[in-house]
C-alpha positions as CSV (number, residue, x, y, z in Angstrom):
1,X,9.8,-3.2,-6.2
2,X,6.9,-1.7,-4.3
3,X,7.7,0.0,-1.0
4,X,4.8,1.1,1.2
5,X,5.3,3.6,4.1
6,X,2.3,3.5,6.4
7,X,1.0,4.1,9.9
8,X,-1.2,1.4,11.5
9,X,-3.4,3.9,13.4
10,X,-4.0,7.6,13.3
11,X,-2.2,7.9,16.7
12,X,0.8,5.9,15.6
13,X,4.0,7.9,15.4
14,X,6.2,5.1,14.2
15,X,6.1,4.7,10.4
16,X,6.3,1.1,9.1
17,X,7.7,0.1,5.8
18,X,6.5,-3.0,3.9
19,X,8.1,-4.1,0.5
20,X,6.9,-6.4,-2.2
21,X,8.8,-7.6,-5.3
22,X,6.0,-6.4,-7.6
23,X,2.7,-4.6,-7.3
24,X,1.0,-7.8,-8.3
25,X,2.5,-9.5,-5.2
26,X,0.9,-6.7,-3.1
27,X,-2.5,-7.1,-4.8
28,X,-2.4,-10.9,-4.3
29,X,-1.6,-10.5,-0.6
30,X,-4.6,-8.2,-0.2
31,X,-7.0,-10.7,-1.8
32,X,-6.2,-13.2,0.9
33,X,-8.9,-14.0,3.6
34,X,-6.6,-12.3,6.0
35,X,-4.7,-9.6,4.0
36,X,-1.2,-8.5,4.8
37,X,-2.3,-4.9,5.6
38,X,-5.6,-3.5,6.8
39,X,-7.5,-1.3,4.4
40,X,-7.7,1.6,6.9
41,X,-3.9,2.0,7.4
42,X,-2.8,5.5,6.6
43,X,-0.2,5.6,3.8
44,X,2.5,8.3,4.0
45,X,4.5,7.3,0.9
46,X,4.5,4.6,-1.8
47,X,7.5,4.0,-4.1
48,X,7.1,1.8,-7.2
49,X,10.5,1.1,-8.8
50,X,11.9,4.1,-7.1
51,X,9.2,6.5,-8.2
52,X,6.7,8.0,-5.8
53,X,3.0,7.3,-6.6
54,X,0.5,10.2,-6.1
55,X,-2.5,8.8,-4.4
56,X,-5.8,10.6,-3.9
57,X,-6.9,8.2,-1.2
58,X,-3.9,7.8,1.1
59,X,-4.9,4.5,2.7
60,X,-4.1,0.9,1.9
61,X,-7.5,0.5,0.2
62,X,-6.7,3.6,-1.9
63,X,-3.4,2.1,-2.9
64,X,-5.1,-1.2,-3.7
65,X,-7.7,0.5,-5.9
66,X,-5.1,2.6,-7.6
67,X,-2.9,-0.4,-8.5
68,X,-5.8,-2.6,-9.3
69,X,-7.3,-0.1,-11.8
70,X,-3.9,0.5,-13.4
71,X,-3.6,-3.3,-14.1
72,X,-6.7,-3.2,-16.4
C-alpha cells in the first residue's frame, strides 16, 4: 500500500493523507488528463508497504518521478 501525506498549499496547516493499493495505481492516476494530485503539492511523508521513502524532491512530481524511475 502507498500512503502519501501532503499539503495542498504552502500555507496549508492541515495535512491530507491519500492511499493507493499499489504504487502503480498512483502512477496511473497521475497520468490521467486531470490527475488525482497536483504536481506542486508538498509531500511531508510517503509510506510504501509500511516503509518510509526518502525523497529528494518533496513534491507530488518528485514522488511520481521517484516511483516511475524505480519501475524501470
